[in-house]
matplotlib code that plots the C-alpha trace (Angstrom):
import matplotlib.pyplot as plt

x = [12.6, 12.0, 15.2, 13.7, 12.7, 16.4, 17.8, 15.2, 15.9, 19.7, 19.0, 16.6, 19.2, 22.0, 19.8, 18.6, 15.0, 14.3, 12.8, 15.0, 13.5, 14.0, 17.4, 18.4, 17.1, 18.6, 22.1, 21.5, 21.0, 24.3, 26.6, 25.8, 26.6, 30.0, 29.0, 25.5, 27.7, 30.3, 27.3, 25.9, 29.1, 29.9, 26.0, 27.1, 30.6, 28.1, 26.0, 29.0, 30.4, 27.2, 27.6, 31.0, 30.3, 29.3, 30.0, 26.6, 28.1, 30.0, 27.1, 25.0, 27.9, 28.2, 24.2, 24.5, 27.2, 25.1, 21.9, 23.9, 24.8, 21.1, 20.1, 22.9, 21.5, 23.7, 20.7, 18.9, 15.7, 15.6, 13.9, 13.7, 12.0, 15.2, 15.7, 19.2, 20.8, 20.3, 23.0, 26.8, 28.0, 25.6, 26.5, 30.3, 29.7, 27.6, 30.2, 33.1, 30.8, 30.4, 34.1, 34.8, 32.4, 33.7, 37.1, 35.2, 33.9, 37.2, 38.8, 36.2, 36.5, 40.3, 40.1, 37.6, 39.7, 42.5, 41.0, 39.6, 43.1, 45.0, 47.1, 46.6, 48.7, 49.3, 50.0, 46.9, 44.8, 46.3, 45.5, 42.2, 41.1, 43.2, 41.5, 41.7, 40.1, 37.0, 37.7, 34.3, 35.2, 31.8, 33.2, 36.0, 33.6, 31.2, 34.3, 35.8, 37.3, 36.5, 36.8, 39.4, 41.6, 44.3, 45.0, 47.7, 45.7, 43.0, 45.4, 46.8, 43.4, 42.5, 45.9, 45.5, 42.1, 43.6, 45.8, 48.9, 50.5, 54.0, 52.4, 49.7, 52.5, 54.8, 51.7, 50.5, 54.0, 54.4, 51.1, 51.6, 54.9, 53.1, 50.3, 51.5, 48.3, 46.3, 45.2, 43.7, 46.6, 49.1, 46.4, 46.3, 50.1, 50.6, 47.9, 50.1, 53.0, 51.3, 50.2, 54.3, 54.9, 56.6, 54.9, 57.7, 57.1, 53.1, 53.5, 55.1, 52.5, 49.7, 50.9, 49.7, 46.7, 45.7, 45.8, 44.5, 40.7, 39.9, 37.7, 40.4, 41.0, 39.0, 40.3, 44.0, 43.6, 42.3, 45.2, 47.4, 46.3, 46.9, 50.3, 51.5, 50.9, 53.2, 55.8, 55.7, 54.2, 51.3, 50.7, 50.2, 47.7, 45.5, 45.6, 44.2, 41.8, 40.4, 39.8, 38.0, 35.5, 34.5, 34.1, 30.8, 31.6, 29.9, 31.9, 35.4, 34.0, 32.7, 35.8, 37.9, 35.8, 36.2, 39.9, 39.9, 37.7, 39.7, 42.8, 41.6]
y = [-18.0, -19.4, -19.4, -17.1, -14.7, -15.1, -14.2, -11.3, -9.8, -10.0, -8.0, -5.6, -4.7, -4.2, -1.9, 0.0, -1.0, -1.7, 0.6, 1.6, -1.1, -4.1, -2.8, -3.0, -6.0, -7.7, -6.3, -7.3, -11.1, -11.1, -9.1, -11.9, -14.8, -14.3, -17.1, -15.1, -11.7, -13.5, -14.5, -11.2, -9.6, -12.3, -11.8, -7.8, -9.0, -10.9, -7.9, -5.7, -7.7, -7.8, -4.1, -3.9, -6.7, -4.5, -7.8, -9.8, -13.0, -12.2, -11.1, -14.1, -16.3, -14.6, -14.9, -18.5, -18.9, -17.2, -19.4, -22.5, -21.2, -21.0, -24.4, -26.0, -24.9, -21.6, -20.3, -22.7, -22.8, -22.3, -25.1, -22.5, -19.2, -17.0, -16.4, -18.3, -20.5, -24.3, -26.2, -25.1, -27.9, -27.0, -23.5, -24.3, -26.7, -23.8, -21.1, -23.3, -23.9, -20.0, -19.2, -22.0, -20.7, -17.1, -18.3, -19.7, -16.5, -14.3, -16.7, -16.2, -12.4, -12.6, -14.4, -12.5, -9.3, -11.2, -12.0, -8.7, -6.9, -9.3, -7.2, -7.3, -10.3, -10.3, -14.1, -15.2, -12.1, -14.0, -17.7, -16.6, -15.0, -17.0, -19.7, -21.3, -19.3, -20.6, -21.6, -20.9, -21.6, -20.4, -16.6, -17.4, -18.7, -15.4, -13.4, -15.0, -18.1, -20.9, -24.6, -26.5, -23.5, -22.2, -25.6, -24.6, -22.2, -24.8, -27.3, -24.9, -24.1, -27.7, -28.6, -25.5, -26.8, -30.0, -28.4, -29.3, -26.0, -26.8, -28.4, -25.5, -22.9, -24.5, -24.6, -21.3, -19.4, -21.2, -19.9, -16.4, -15.9, -16.4, -14.2, -11.2, -9.8, -12.3, -11.2, -14.1, -16.4, -14.1, -14.0, -17.7, -17.8, -15.3, -17.4, -20.7, -18.5, -17.8, -21.8, -22.4, -19.6, -17.4, -14.2, -11.9, -13.3, -13.3, -9.4, -8.8, -10.5, -8.8, -5.5, -4.4, -6.4, -4.6, -1.2, -2.2, -2.8, -6.2, -8.8, -10.1, -6.7, -6.9, -10.2, -9.5, -6.6, -9.0, -11.3, -8.8, -7.4, -10.7, -11.2, -7.8, -9.2, -12.1, -9.7, -7.1, -4.4, -3.9, -0.1, -1.5, -3.9, -1.6, 0.8, -1.7, -3.1, 0.2, 0.7, -2.4, -1.5, 1.0, -2.0, -2.7, -6.6, -7.3, -10.4, -8.6, -5.4, -7.0, -9.1, -5.8, -4.2, -7.2, -7.2, -3.6, -3.5, -6.1, -3.9, -0.7]
z = [33.3, 29.9, 27.6, 25.0, 27.8, 29.3, 25.8, 25.2, 28.3, 27.9, 24.4, 25.8, 28.7, 25.9, 24.0, 26.7, 26.5, 30.1, 32.7, 35.3, 37.8, 35.4, 34.8, 38.6, 39.0, 35.8, 36.9, 40.5, 38.9, 36.9, 39.3, 41.9, 39.5, 37.4, 34.6, 33.9, 34.0, 31.1, 29.3, 29.1, 28.1, 25.5, 24.1, 23.8, 21.6, 19.2, 18.8, 18.3, 15.7, 13.7, 13.9, 12.5, 10.0, 7.1, 4.7, 4.4, 4.3, 7.0, 9.0, 8.0, 9.5, 12.7, 13.3, 12.3, 14.9, 17.3, 16.8, 16.8, 20.4, 21.7, 20.1, 22.0, 25.4, 26.0, 27.7, 30.0, 31.2, 34.5, 37.1, 40.1, 40.8, 41.2, 37.4, 37.6, 34.9, 35.9, 37.9, 38.0, 35.7, 33.2, 33.2, 33.0, 29.9, 28.5, 29.2, 27.8, 24.8, 24.4, 24.5, 21.9, 19.6, 20.3, 19.3, 15.8, 15.3, 16.1, 13.4, 10.6, 11.5, 11.1, 7.8, 6.5, 7.2, 5.8, 2.8, 2.4, 2.5, 0.2, -2.0, -5.9, -6.7, -10.6, -11.1, -9.1, -11.1, -14.4, -13.3, -12.5, -15.5, -18.3, -20.1, -23.8, -26.4, -27.8, -31.7, -33.4, -37.3, -38.5, -37.5, -40.2, -42.6, -42.3, -42.5, -45.7, -44.3, -46.7, -45.8, -47.7, -48.0, -45.7, -44.6, -42.5, -40.3, -40.1, -38.9, -36.3, -34.9, -34.9, -32.9, -30.5, -29.6, -28.6, -26.5, -28.8, -28.8, -29.8, -33.1, -33.4, -32.9, -35.8, -38.1, -37.6, -37.5, -41.1, -42.1, -40.8, -42.4, -45.8, -45.1, -43.1, -42.7, -41.6, -38.0, -36.5, -37.5, -35.7, -33.0, -32.2, -32.7, -29.7, -27.7, -28.3, -27.0, -23.7, -23.3, -23.7, -21.0, -24.0, -22.7, -24.3, -27.7, -27.1, -26.2, -29.4, -31.5, -29.5, -29.3, -33.1, -33.0, -30.1, -31.9, -35.2, -35.9, -36.8, -35.8, -32.8, -31.5, -28.3, -27.6, -28.4, -25.8, -23.3, -23.6, -24.0, -20.7, -19.1, -20.4, -19.1, -15.8, -16.6, -18.0, -15.0, -17.3, -14.8, -15.8, -19.2, -18.1, -16.3, -19.5, -21.8, -19.1, -18.9, -22.3, -22.4, -19.9, -22.5, -25.1, -26.9, -26.2, -22.9, -22.0, -21.8, -20.6, -17.5, -17.1, -17.0, -14.6, -12.5, -12.6, -11.9, -9.0, -7.1, -8.2, -6.1]

ax = plt.figure().add_subplot(projection="3d")
ax.plot(x, y, z, "-o")
ax.set_aspect("equal")
plt.show()
């Protein structure tokens, strides 16, 4: 019996696609041979796993393992006319291989279910979503920022972009104290506080900015939602993220939707 015929017969048997006569003959084959019987049982488990695997990646992984099983000679071509798998040594080797691969599949599935059921962790979500805000000086020029003026603000942005957050904080704080209405200065000052792990201070700076219409309002909402995760204010974070899903800003809208989906 050819290798592919053996596999196809097992599938036909498991899918009830055999005539009664074929079914009885096939059952007689594996009833008389424990190794063949175990092989049929294991093949049934593979098919059952595929039925249970709704996740495409998991299903592909199981199918890949199954293909590897066939390529590595689990089903041997018969050299005799009695439809039995070749000699006992090969059958034992194939069975050991089968159990090893089955154990691997079990681990894959266990890991998949474990990952799929990991509870929402604010610290992990923060780490995966926080990044330094990109500084686009051209935006400030378009909105009234004139190169050469507001030197402390420009220097503060420069230090922030270089990762010199303590120095940037000092410059931006001095500038913000002289220009109370400068939303961008307070926004980047808040980001410096976040980089320095001063999340309570960042929240104090970002809350009024998230409520007031300005060029940095959506950005303030995004970073405030992340800062709330670090201060334990998860309900407030979720409310802000929900509001960002309705934002016209595509980037923040998609980021917010991604976190909320993970939160469910």
